[in-house]
N, CA, C and O atoms as a printed pandas DataFrame, in Angstrom:
     atom_number atom_name residue_name chain_id  residue_number  x_coord  y_coord  z_coord
0              1         N          LYS        A               1    0.823   -1.199    0.000
1              2        CA          LYS        A               1    0.000    0.000    0.000
2              3         C          LYS        A               1    0.864    1.259    0.000
3              4         O          LYS        A               1    0.533    2.232   -0.677
4              5         N          ALA        A               2    1.962    1.252    0.747
5              6        CA          ALA        A               2    2.795    2.451    0.858
6              7         C          ALA        A               2    3.414    2.825   -0.482
7              8         O          ALA        A               2    3.544    4.009   -0.793
8              9         N          VAL        A               3    3.797    1.834   -1.276
9             10        CA          VAL        A               3    4.374    2.142   -2.581
10            11         C          VAL        A               3    3.314    2.795   -3.454
11            12         O          VAL        A               3    3.573    3.807   -4.106
12            13         N          ARG        A               4    2.128    2.218   -3.464
13            14        CA          ARG        A               4    1.036    2.785   -4.266
14            15         C          ARG        A               4    0.703    4.202   -3.810
15            16         O          ARG        A               4    0.539    5.102   -4.635
16            17         N          ASP        A               5    0.603    4.399   -2.507
17            18        CA          ASP        A               5    0.251    5.713   -1.969
18            19         C          ASP        A               5    1.333    6.756   -2.219
19            20         O          ASP        A               5    1.035    7.947   -2.316
20            21         N          ASN        A               6    2.567    6.327   -2.324
21            22        CA          ASN        A               6    3.690    7.252   -2.514
22            23         C          ASN        A               6    4.270    7.221   -3.921
23            24         O          ASN        A               6    5.330    7.797   -4.165
24            25         N          GLU        A               7    3.594    6.560   -4.844
25            26        CA          GLU        A               7    4.145    6.392   -6.186
26            27         C          GLU        A               7    4.552    7.719   -6.827
27            28         O          GLU        A               7    5.661    7.835   -7.348
28            29         N          ALA        A               8    3.684    8.703   -6.797
29            30        CA          ALA        A               8    3.991    9.994   -7.432
30            31         C          ALA        A               8    5.215   10.635   -6.778
31            32         O          ALA        A               8    6.071   11.189   -7.468
32            33         N          PHE        A               9    5.296   10.560   -5.454
33            34        CA          PHE        A               9    6.441   11.132   -4.747
34            35         C          PHE        A               9    7.727   10.379   -5.061
35            36         O          PHE        A               9    8.776   10.987   -5.273
36            37         N          LEU        A              10    7.640    9.050   -5.089
37            38        CA          LEU        A              10    8.806    8.221   -5.415
38            39         C          LEU        A              10    9.343    8.565   -6.806
39            40         O          LEU        A              10   10.545    8.759   -6.985
40            41         N          LEU        A              11    8.459    8.637   -7.765
41            42        CA          LEU        A              11    8.876    8.903   -9.144
42            43         C          LEU        A              11    9.417   10.320   -9.310
43            44         O          LEU        A              11   10.400   10.532  -10.020
44            45         N          GLU        A              12    8.784   11.277   -8.663
45            46        CA          GLU        A              12    9.260   12.669   -8.754
46            47         C          GLU        A              12   10.629   12.811   -8.099
47            48         O          GLU        A              12   11.516   13.475   -8.635
48            49         N          GLU        A              13   10.793   12.194   -6.955
49            50        CA          GLU        A              13   12.082   12.235   -6.260
50            51         C          GLU        A              13   13.164   11.538   -7.075
51            52         O          GLU        A              13   14.291   12.025   -7.162
52            53         N          LEU        A              14   12.828   10.420   -7.662
53            54        CA          LEU        A              14   13.780    9.697   -8.501
54            55         C          LEU        A              14   14.231   10.580   -9.664
55            56         O          LEU        A              14   15.428   10.704   -9.926
56            57         N          GLN        A              15   13.289   11.183  -10.347
57            58        CA          GLN        A              15   13.618   12.030  -11.484
58            59         C          GLN        A              15   14.463   13.229  -11.038
59            60         O          GLN        A              15   15.410   13.606  -11.728
60            61         N          THR        A              16   14.130   13.824   -9.901
61            62        CA          THR        A              16   14.895   14.959   -9.382
62            63         C          THR        A              16   16.333   14.554   -9.090
63            64         O          THR        A              16   17.268   15.284   -9.417
64            65         N          GLN        A              17   16.508   13.386   -8.472
65            66        CA          GLN        A              17   17.861   12.948   -8.135
66            67         C          GLN        A              17   18.667   12.560   -9.376
67            68         O          GLN        A              17   19.876   12.787   -9.422
68            69         N          VAL        A              18   18.019   11.986  -10.364
69            70        CA          VAL        A              18   18.714   11.651  -11.615
70            71         C          VAL        A              18   19.158   12.940  -12.308
71            72         O          VAL        A              18   20.282   13.025  -12.802
72            73         N          LYS        A              19   18.287   13.930  -12.343
73            74        CA          LYS        A              19   18.645   15.216  -12.947
74            75         C          LYS        A              19   19.760   15.905  -12.167
75            76         O          LYS        A              19   20.580   16.615  -12.750
76            77         N          ALA        A              20   19.793   15.697  -10.842
77            78        CA          ALA        A              20   20.842   16.307  -10.023
78            79         C          ALA        A              20   22.215   15.739  -10.373
79            80         O          ALA        A              20   23.219   16.445  -10.283
80            81         N          VAL        A              21   22.264   14.472  -10.771
81            82        CA          VAL        A              21   23.539   13.868  -11.185
82            83         C          VAL        A              21   24.038   14.558  -12.439
83            84         O          VAL        A              21   25.212   14.917  -12.531
84            85         N          SER        A              22   23.165   14.743  -13.392
85            86        CA          SER        A              22   23.504   15.454  -14.627
86            87         C          SER        A              22   22.206   15.858  -15.311
87            88         O          SER        A              22   21.379   15.013  -15.655
88            89         N          GLY        A              23   22.045   17.141  -15.500
89            90        CA          GLY        A              23   20.835   17.651  -16.141
90            91         C          GLY        A              23   20.644   17.134  -17.554
91            92         O          GLY        A              23   19.527   17.128  -18.073
92            93         N          SER        A              24   21.724   16.703  -18.175
93            94        CA          SER        A              24   21.627   16.246  -19.557
94            95         C          SER        A              24   21.266   14.764  -19.682
95            96         O          SER        A              24   21.075   14.270  -20.793
96            97         N          LEU        A              25   21.171   14.057  -18.567
97            98        CA          LEU        A              25   20.843   12.629  -18.631
98            99         C          LEU        A              25   19.474   12.371  -19.255
99           100         O          LEU        A              25   19.264   11.346  -19.903
100          101         N          LEU        A              26   18.565   13.288  -19.060
101          102        CA          LEU        A              26   17.210   13.090  -19.575
102          103         C          LEU        A              26   16.976   13.874  -20.858
103          104         O          LEU        A              26   15.851   14.251  -21.188
104          105         N          LEU        A              27   18.078   14.109  -21.574
105          106        CA          LEU        A              27   18.003   14.725  -22.891
106          107         C          LEU        A              27   18.557   13.752  -23.916
107          108         O          LEU        A              27   19.594   13.128  -23.693
108          109         N          LYS        A              28   17.879   13.628  -25.017
109          110        CA          LYS        A              28   18.365   12.834  -26.148
110          111         C          LYS        A              28   18.565   13.837  -27.271
111          112         O          LYS        A              28   17.620   14.208  -27.968
112          113         N          GLY        A              29   19.815   14.273  -27.437
113          114        CA          GLY        A              29   20.082   15.402  -28.317
114          115         C          GLY        A              29   19.531   16.642  -27.642
115          116         O          GLY        A              29   19.909   16.955  -26.513
116          117         N          SER        A              30   18.647   17.347  -28.315
117          118        CA          SER        A              30   18.017   18.517  -27.707
118          119         C          SER        A              30   16.609   18.206  -27.200
119          120         O          SER        A              30   15.905   19.096  -26.722
120          121         N          ARG        A              31   16.211   16.963  -27.303
121          122        CA          ARG        A              31   14.853   16.553  -26.924
122          123         C          ARG        A              31   14.808   16.096  -25.466
123          124         O          ARG        A              31   15.613   15.265  -25.045
124          125         N          ASP        A              32   13.867   16.641  -24.704
125          126        CA          ASP        A              32   13.670   16.254  -23.307
126          127         C          ASP        A              32   12.898   14.935  -23.273
127          128         O          ASP        A              32   11.776   14.856  -23.772
128          129         N          VAL        A              33   13.494   13.914  -22.692
129          130        CA          VAL        A              33   12.855   12.598  -22.626
130          131         C          VAL        A              33   12.418   12.253  -21.197
131          132         O          VAL        A              33   12.253   11.080  -20.860
132          133         N          SER        A              34   12.234   13.275  -20.366
133          134        CA          SER        A              34   11.814   13.067  -18.974
134          135         C          SER        A              34   10.519   12.279  -18.878
135          136         O          SER        A              34   10.383   11.410  -18.017
136          137         N          SER        A              35    9.569   12.577  -19.753
137          138        CA          SER        A              35    8.276   11.885  -19.669
138          139         C          SER        A              35    8.428   10.398  -19.974
139          140         O          SER        A              35    7.751    9.567  -19.369
140          141         N          PHE        A              36    9.318   10.062  -20.915
141          142        CA          PHE        A              36    9.566    8.647  -21.218
142          143         C          PHE        A              36   10.245    7.957  -20.040
143          144         O          PHE        A              36    9.899    6.833  -19.677
144          145         N          PHE        A              37   11.205    8.641  -19.459
145          146        CA          PHE        A              37   11.925    8.112  -18.301
146          147         C          PHE        A              37   10.950    7.838  -17.156
147          148         O          PHE        A              37   10.969    6.765  -16.552
148          149         N          LYS        A              38   10.103    8.819  -16.868
149          150        CA          LYS        A              38    9.149    8.674  -15.777
150          151         C          LYS        A              38    8.174    7.525  -16.043
151          152         O          LYS        A              38    7.861    6.748  -15.141
152          153         N          ARG        A              39    7.696    7.425  -17.289
153          154        CA          ARG        A              39    6.789    6.334  -17.652
154          155         C          ARG        A              39    7.467    4.974  -17.451
155          156         O          ARG        A              39    6.884    4.055  -16.876
156          157         N          ASP        A              40    8.703    4.866  -17.932
157          158        CA          ASP        A              40    9.430    3.599  -17.805
158          159         C          ASP        A              40    9.688    3.245  -16.352
159          160         O          ASP        A              40    9.540    2.088  -15.958
160          161         N          GLN        A              41   10.071    4.231  -15.554
161          162        CA          GLN        A              41   10.331    3.967  -14.145
162          163         C          GLN        A              41    9.044    3.602  -13.409
163          164         O          GLN        A              41    9.066    2.790  -12.484
164          165         N          LYS        A              42    7.926    4.199  -13.817
165          166        CA          LYS        A              42    6.631    3.845  -13.220
166          167         C          LYS        A              42    6.313    2.373  -13.510
167          168         O          LYS        A              42    5.850    1.646  -12.632
168          169         N          ASN        A              43    6.568    1.945  -14.749
169          170        CA          ASN        A              43    6.326    0.539  -15.093
170          171         C          ASN        A              43    7.220   -0.387  -14.281
171          172         O          ASN        A              43    6.764   -1.415  -13.782
172          173         N          VAL        A              44    8.486   -0.027  -14.149
173          174        CA          VAL        A              44    9.414   -0.841  -13.359
174          175         C          VAL        A              44    8.949   -0.900  -11.901
175          176         O          VAL        A              44    8.959   -1.966  -11.286
176          177         N          LEU        A              45    8.550    0.227  -11.364
177          178        CA          LEU        A              45    8.072    0.284   -9.980
178          179         C          LEU        A              45    6.823   -0.575   -9.788
179          180         O          LEU        A              45    6.740   -1.355   -8.839
180          181         N          ARG        A              46    5.862   -0.429  -10.684
181          182        CA          ARG        A              46    4.607   -1.179  -10.541
182          183         C          ARG        A              46    4.811   -2.682  -10.702
183          184         O          ARG        A              46    4.270   -3.469   -9.925
184          185         N          VAL        A              47    5.577   -3.079  -11.690
185          186        CA          VAL        A              47    5.811   -4.514  -11.887
186          187         C          VAL        A              47    6.668   -5.065  -10.756
187          188         O          VAL        A              47    6.459   -6.194  -10.314
188          189         N          GLY        A              48    7.629   -4.278  -10.286
189          190        CA          GLY        A              48    8.441   -4.706   -9.148
190          191         C          GLY        A              48    7.599   -4.907   -7.899
191          192         O          GLY        A              48    7.791   -5.873   -7.161
192          193         N          THR        A              49    6.677   -4.001   -7.666
193          194        CA          THR        A              49    5.779   -4.114   -6.512
194          195         C          THR        A              49    4.877   -5.342   -6.651
195          196         O          THR        A              49    4.682   -6.088   -5.692
196          197         N          ALA        A              50    4.334   -5.542   -7.841
197          198        CA          ALA        A              50    3.477   -6.713   -8.076
198          199         C          ALA        A              50    4.264   -8.003   -7.876
199          200         O          ALA        A              50    3.753   -8.962   -7.297
200          201         N          ALA        A              51    5.501   -8.030   -8.351
201          202        CA          ALA        A              51    6.330   -9.228   -8.184
202          203         C          ALA        A              51    6.537   -9.547   -6.705
203          204         O          ALA        A              51    6.539  -10.714   -6.313
204          205         N          MET        A              52    6.709   -8.523   -5.896
205          206        CA          MET        A              52    6.896   -8.761   -4.467
206          207         C          MET        A              52    5.590   -9.203   -3.809
207          208         O          MET        A              52    5.606  -10.038   -2.905
208          209         N          LEU        A              53    4.471   -8.656   -4.250
209          210        CA          LEU        A              53    3.182   -9.071   -3.695
210          211         C          LEU        A              53    2.910  -10.549   -3.977
211          212         O          LEU        A              53    2.348  -11.255   -3.140
212          213         N          PHE        A              54    3.312  -11.008   -5.158
213          214        CA          PHE        A              54    3.095  -12.395   -5.547
214          215         C          PHE        A              54    4.314  -13.280   -5.288
215          216         O          PHE        A              54    4.316  -14.470   -5.602
216          217         N          ASN        A              55    5.349  -12.671   -4.708
217          218        CA          ASN        A              55    6.587  -13.400   -4.407
218          219         C          ASN        A              55    7.109  -14.117   -5.655
219          220         O          ASN        A              55    7.385  -15.317   -5.628
220          221         N          ASP        A              56    7.238  -13.362   -6.742
221          222        CA          ASP        A              56    7.627  -13.946   -8.023
222          223         C          ASP        A              56    8.665  -13.076   -8.733
223          224         O          ASP        A              56    8.347  -12.340   -9.667
224          225         N          LEU        A              57    9.908  -13.178   -8.270
225          226        CA          LEU        A              57   10.978  -12.389   -8.876
226          227         C          LEU        A              57   11.308  -12.867  -10.287
227          228         O          LEU        A              57   11.831  -12.099  -11.094
228          229         N          ASP        A              58   11.005  -14.136  -10.592
229          230        CA          ASP        A              58   11.229  -14.624  -11.957
230          231         C          ASP        A              58   10.365  -13.859  -12.949
231          232         O          ASP        A              58   10.808  -13.536  -14.051
232          233         N          PHE        A              59    9.133  -13.573  -12.552
233          234        CA          PHE        A              59    8.241  -12.783  -13.402
234          235         C          PHE        A              59    8.828  -11.401  -13.656
235          236         O          PHE        A              59    8.791  -10.899  -14.780
236          237         N          LEU        A              60    9.365  -10.794  -12.617
237          238        CA          LEU        A              60    9.968   -9.471  -12.754
238          239         C          LEU        A              60   11.158   -9.525  -13.708
239          240         O          LEU        A              60   11.282   -8.693  -14.607
240          241         N          ARG        A              61   12.016  -10.496  -13.508
241          242        CA          ARG        A              61   13.220  -10.611  -14.335
242          243         C          ARG        A              61   12.863  -10.920  -15.787
243          244         O          ARG        A              61   13.336  -10.244  -16.701
244          245         N          GLU        A              62   12.040  -11.928  -15.999
245          246        CA          GLU        A              62   11.746  -12.381  -17.359
246          247         C          GLU        A              62   10.622  -11.592  -18.024
247          248         O          GLU        A              62   10.615  -11.424  -19.243
248          249         N          GLY        A              63    9.683  -11.115  -17.233
249          250        CA          GLY        A              63    8.528  -10.431  -17.791
250          251         C          GLY        A              63    8.753   -8.972  -18.112
251          252         O          GLY        A              63    8.061   -8.412  -18.963
252          253         N          LEU        A              64    9.709   -8.344  -17.449
253          254        CA          LEU        A              64    9.909   -6.924  -17.705
254          255         C          LEU        A              64   11.378   -6.543  -17.838
255          256         O          LEU        A              64   11.767   -5.914  -18.822
256          257         N          LEU        A              65   12.182   -6.912  -16.877
257          258        CA          LEU        A              65   13.524   -6.339  -16.810
258          259         C          LEU        A              65   14.418   -6.696  -17.990
259          260         O          LEU        A              65   15.117   -5.829  -18.515
260          261         N          LEU        A              66   14.408   -7.941  -18.409
261          262        CA          LEU        A              66   15.254   -8.318  -19.555
262          263         C          LEU        A              66   14.769   -7.630  -20.827
263          264         O          LEU        A              66   15.576   -7.174  -21.637
264          265         N          TRP        A              67   13.470   -7.558  -20.999
265          266        CA          TRP        A              67   12.897   -6.858  -22.144
266          267         C          TRP        A              67   13.239   -5.368  -22.082
267          268         O          TRP        A              67   13.639   -4.771  -23.082
268          269         N          HIS        A              68   13.078   -4.784  -20.910
269          270        CA          HIS        A              68   13.345   -3.355  -20.721
270          271         C          HIS        A              68   14.818   -3.031  -21.007
271          272         O          HIS        A              68   15.124   -2.026  -21.649
272          273         N          ARG        A              69   15.718   -3.883  -20.530
273          274        CA          ARG        A              69   17.150   -3.679  -20.779
274          275         C          ARG        A              69   17.451   -3.707  -22.281
275          276         O          ARG        A              69   18.254   -2.914  -22.772
276          277         N          THR        A              70   16.813   -4.613  -22.995
277          278        CA          THR        A              70   17.002   -4.699  -24.446
278          279         C          THR        A              70   16.548   -3.408  -25.135
279          280         O          THR        A              70   17.230   -2.902  -26.026
280          281         N          ILE        A              71   15.410   -2.888  -24.725
281          282        CA          ILE        A              71   14.890   -1.639  -25.295
282          283         C          ILE        A              71   15.831   -0.477  -24.981
283          284         O          ILE        A              71   16.118    0.340  -25.855
284          285         N          LEU        A              72   16.307   -0.401  -23.751
285          286        CA          LEU        A              72   17.226    0.678  -23.376
286          287         C          LEU        A              72   18.486    0.647  -24.232
287          288         O          LEU        A              72   18.961    1.686  -24.691
288          289         N          LYS        A              73   19.020   -0.549  -24.444
289          290        CA          LYS        A              73   20.223   -0.676  -25.268
290          291         C          LYS        A              73   19.943   -0.325  -26.716
291          292         O          LYS        A              73   20.762    0.323  -27.367
292          293         N          ALA        A              74   18.797   -0.744  -27.228
293          294        CA          ALA        A              74   18.457   -0.479  -28.622
294          295         C          ALA        A              74   18.372    1.022  -28.906
295          296         O          ALA        A              74   18.717    1.473  -29.998
296          297         N          PHE        A              75   17.914    1.786  -27.924
297          298        CA          PHE        A              75   17.787    3.234  -28.096
298          299         C          PHE        A              75   18.947    4.010  -27.472
299          300         O          PHE        A              75   18.934    5.241  -27.442
300          301         N          SER        A              76   19.944    3.285  -26.978
301          302        CA          SER        A              76   21.133    3.901  -26.369
302          303         C          SER        A              76   20.777    4.874  -25.246
303          304         O          SER        A              76   21.290    5.991  -25.185
304          305         N          VAL        A              77   19.892    4.427  -24.365
305          306        CA          VAL        A              77   19.492    5.262  -23.227
306          307         C          VAL        A              77   19.666    4.507  -21.900
307          308         O          VAL        A              77   18.832    4.608  -21.001
308          309         N          GLU        A              78   20.748    3.762  -21.801
309          310        CA          GLU        A              78   20.979    2.991  -20.584
310          311         C          GLU        A              78   21.399    3.860  -19.405
311          312         O          GLU        A              78   21.087    3.536  -18.259
312          313         N          GLN        A              79   22.103    4.961  -19.669
313          314        CA          GLN        A              79   22.688    5.737  -18.581
314          315         C          GLN        A              79   21.658    6.287  -17.585
315          316         O          GLN        A              79   21.881    6.153  -16.382
316          317         N          PRO        A              80   20.552    6.893  -18.012
317          318        CA          PRO        A              80   19.581    7.359  -17.010
318          319         C          PRO        A              80   19.055    6.212  -16.140
319          320         O          PRO        A              80   18.844    6.384  -14.940
320          321         N          SER        A              81   18.851    5.067  -16.739
321          322        CA          SER        A              81   18.382    3.914  -15.978
322          323         C          SER        A              81   19.433    3.443  -14.981
323          324         O          SER        A              81   19.101    3.064  -13.857
324          325         N          GLN        A              82   20.692    3.465  -15.385
325          326        CA          GLN        A              82   21.772    3.066  -14.483
326          327         C          GLN        A              82   21.854    4.012  -13.289
327          328         O          GLN        A              82   22.031    3.575  -12.152
328          329         N          VAL        A              83   21.725    5.301  -13.552
329          330        CA          VAL        A              83   21.736    6.276  -12.455
330          331         C          VAL        A              83   20.521    6.070  -11.564
331          332         O          VAL        A              83   20.633    6.122  -10.340
332          333         N          ALA        A              84   19.364    5.838  -12.167
333          334        CA          ALA        A              84   18.145    5.590  -11.387
334          335         C          ALA        A              84   18.319    4.391  -10.472
335          336         O          ALA        A              84   17.857    4.403   -9.331
336          337         N          CYS        A              85   18.982    3.358  -10.969
337          338        CA          CYS        A              85   19.207    2.163  -10.153
338          339         C          CYS        A              85   20.087    2.460   -8.943
339          340         O          CYS        A              85   19.913    1.855   -7.884
340          341         N          GLN        A              86   21.013    3.370   -9.091
341          342        CA          GLN        A              86   21.853    3.766   -7.957
342          343         C          GLN        A              86   21.048    4.554   -6.936
343          344         O          GLN        A              86   21.323    4.486   -5.738
344          345         N          VAL        A              87   20.062    5.296   -7.399
345          346        CA          VAL        A              87   19.291    6.203   -6.555
346          347         C          VAL        A              87   18.092    5.519   -5.891
347          348         O          VAL        A              87   17.655    5.945   -4.822
348          349         N          TRP        A              88   17.559    4.464   -6.514
349          350        CA          TRP        A              88   16.348    3.810   -5.983
350          351         C          TRP        A              88   16.388    3.555   -4.479
351          352         O          TRP        A              88   15.440    3.936   -3.791
352          353         N          PRO        A              89   17.436    2.928   -3.927
353          354        CA          PRO        A              89   17.411    2.647   -2.489
354          355         C          PRO        A              89   17.235    3.906   -1.638
355          356         O          PRO        A              89   16.499    3.883   -0.651
356          357         N          THR        A              90   17.892    4.990   -2.001
357          358        CA          THR        A              90   17.766    6.245   -1.257
358          359         C          THR        A              90   16.339    6.768   -1.323
359          360         O          THR        A              90   15.784    7.218   -0.320
360          361         N          VAL        A              91   15.756    6.705   -2.503
361          362        CA          VAL        A              91   14.384    7.191   -2.681
362          363         C          VAL        A              91   13.412    6.328   -1.888
363          364         O          VAL        A              91   12.517    6.850   -1.224
364          365         N          PHE        A              92   13.580    5.023   -1.951
365          366        CA          PHE        A              92   12.674    4.122   -1.225
366          367         C          PHE        A              92   12.767    4.350    0.278
367          368         O          PHE        A              92   11.740    4.401    0.956
368          369         N          THR        A              93   13.967    4.487    0.805
369          370        CA          THR        A              93   14.098    4.659    2.258
370          371         C          THR        A              93   13.533    6.002    2.713
371          372         O          THR        A              93   13.199    6.163    3.887
372          373         N          LYS        A              94   13.421    6.960    1.805
373          374        CA          LYS        A              94   12.845    8.261    2.153
374          375         C          LYS        A              94   11.324    8.174    2.309
375          376         O          LYS        A              94   10.745    8.871    3.142
376          377         N          TYR        A              95   10.678    7.322    1.511
377          378        CA          TYR        A              95    9.218    7.281    1.492
378          379         C          TYR        A              95    8.608    6.016    2.093
379          380         O          TYR        A              95    7.398    5.969    2.316
380          381         N          LEU        A              96    9.405    5.007    2.356
381          382        CA          LEU        A              96    8.876    3.765    2.915
382          383         C          LEU        A              96    9.442    3.523    4.302
383          384         O          LEU        A              96   10.551    3.953    4.619
384          385         N          SER        A              97    8.666    2.828    5.125
385          386        CA          SER        A              97    9.180    2.442    6.437
386          387         C          SER        A              97   10.245    1.361    6.257
387          388         O          SER        A              97   10.398    0.803    5.171
388          389         N          THR        A              98   10.966    1.076    7.318
389          390        CA          THR        A              98   12.002    0.041    7.264
390          391         C          THR        A              98   11.402   -1.300    6.875
391          392         O          THR        A              98   11.979   -2.017    6.057
392          393         N          ASP        A              99   10.258   -1.654    7.444
393          394        CA          ASP        A              99    9.606   -2.927    7.122
394          395         C          ASP        A              99    9.134   -2.969    5.668
395          396         O          ASP        A              99    9.269   -3.994    5.000
396          397         N          GLU        A             100    8.588   -1.871    5.186
397          398        CA          GLU        A             100    8.135   -1.815    3.798
398          399         C          GLU        A             100    9.321   -1.940    2.846
399          400         O          GLU        A             100    9.238   -2.615    1.819
400          401         N          TYR        A             101   10.420   -1.284    3.197
401          402        CA          TYR        A             101   11.605   -1.383    2.337
402          403         C          TYR        A             101   12.156   -2.806    2.332
403          404         O          TYR        A             101   12.621   -3.285    1.298
404          405         N          LYS        A             102   12.108   -3.480    3.469
405          406        CA          LYS        A             102   12.590   -4.870    3.523
406          407         C          LYS        A             102   11.805   -5.758    2.561
407          408         O          LYS        A             102   12.369   -6.662    1.946
408          409         N          VAL        A             103   10.515   -5.499    2.434
409          410        CA          VAL        A             103    9.681   -6.269    1.508
410          411         C          VAL        A             103   10.096   -5.988    0.068
411          412         O          VAL        A             103   10.128   -6.900   -0.758
412          413         N          MET        A             104   10.415   -4.727   -0.240
413          414        CA          MET        A             104   10.759   -4.326   -1.603
414          415         C          MET        A             104   12.228   -4.575   -1.953
415          416         O          MET        A             104   12.587   -4.578   -3.131
416          417         N          ALA        A             105   13.069   -4.780   -0.960
417          418        CA          ALA        A             105   14.516   -4.887   -1.187
418          419         C          ALA        A             105   14.910   -5.942   -2.223
419          420         O          ALA        A             105   15.779   -5.664   -3.049
420          421         N          PRO        A             106   14.316   -7.137   -2.220
421          422        CA          PRO        A             106   14.700   -8.105   -3.256
422          423         C          PRO        A             106   14.410   -7.611   -4.679
423          424         O          PRO        A             106   15.213   -7.830   -5.587
424          425         N          ALA        A             107   13.281   -6.955   -4.872
425          426        CA          ALA        A             107   12.951   -6.421   -6.197
426          427         C          ALA        A             107   13.912   -5.301   -6.567
427          428         O          ALA        A             107   14.374   -5.230   -7.706
428          429         N          VAL        A             108   14.216   -4.430   -5.618
429          430        CA          VAL        A             108   15.156   -3.334   -5.881
430          431         C          VAL        A             108   16.531   -3.907   -6.238
431          432         O          VAL        A             108   17.195   -3.413   -7.149
432          433         N          GLY        A             109   16.949   -4.936   -5.525
433          434        CA          GLY        A             109   18.232   -5.570   -5.826
434          435         C          GLY        A             109   18.264   -6.165   -7.216
435          436         O          GLY        A             109   19.255   -6.018   -7.931
436          437         N          LEU        A             110   17.195   -6.834   -7.608
437          438        CA          LEU        A             110   17.125   -7.434   -8.946
438          439         C          LEU        A             110   17.091   -6.345  -10.026
439          440         O          LEU        A             110   17.759   -6.467  -11.053
440          441         N          ILE        A             111   16.336   -5.314   -9.799
441          442        CA          ILE        A             111   16.286   -4.185  -10.744
442          443         C          ILE        A             111   17.683   -3.597  -10.918
443          444         O          ILE        A             111   18.124   -3.343  -12.040
444          445         N          ARG        A             112   18.367   -3.387   -9.814
445          446        CA          ARG        A             112   19.720   -2.809   -9.885
446          447         C          ARG        A             112   20.679   -3.743  -10.593
447          448         O          ARG        A             112   21.546   -3.288  -11.339
448          449         N          ALA        A             113   20.539   -5.044  -10.374
449          450        CA          ALA        A             113   21.450   -6.014  -10.999
450          451         C          ALA        A             113   21.248   -6.063  -12.516
451          452         O          ALA        A             113   22.219   -6.179  -13.264
452          453         N          ILE        A             114   20.015   -5.978  -12.969
453          454        CA          ILE        A             114   19.750   -6.123  -14.396
454          455         C          ILE        A             114   19.837   -4.793  -15.153
455          456         O          ILE        A             114   20.391   -4.736  -16.250
456          457         N          LEU        A             115   19.297   -3.743  -14.573
457          458        CA          LEU        A             115   19.276   -2.458  -15.285
458          459         C          LEU        A             115   20.420   -1.526  -14.898
459          460         O          LEU        A             115   20.728   -0.581  -15.624
460          461         N          GLY        A             116   21.041   -1.790  -13.768
461          462        CA          GLY        A             116   22.086   -0.884  -13.267
462          463         C          GLY        A             116   23.421   -1.281  -13.735
463          464         O          GLY        A             116   24.411   -0.627  -13.406
């Protein structure tokens, strides 16, 4: 419930921290791709949360993350995702309780391993 209730805050904080690393990370040439980044991170967050609810990390890995990594590589936009993976734990601990983060930690670890 906490992830769902804080989704907008989690995603906004993630985007803010990624931009803080480098303002140009969310630019593809002169085009701002922030909306694509936010959409993709929302999908990763939602599927990661669902995987933890169903205790099915294989679904997360095979159903989204491997596919997502392929798409990122195809469009040469891996770097924002890699930075996001470094930032996720900080963002989660800001908005989730210790117990809630413990539940999400396996998904966050898998996300970081595959996309980071």
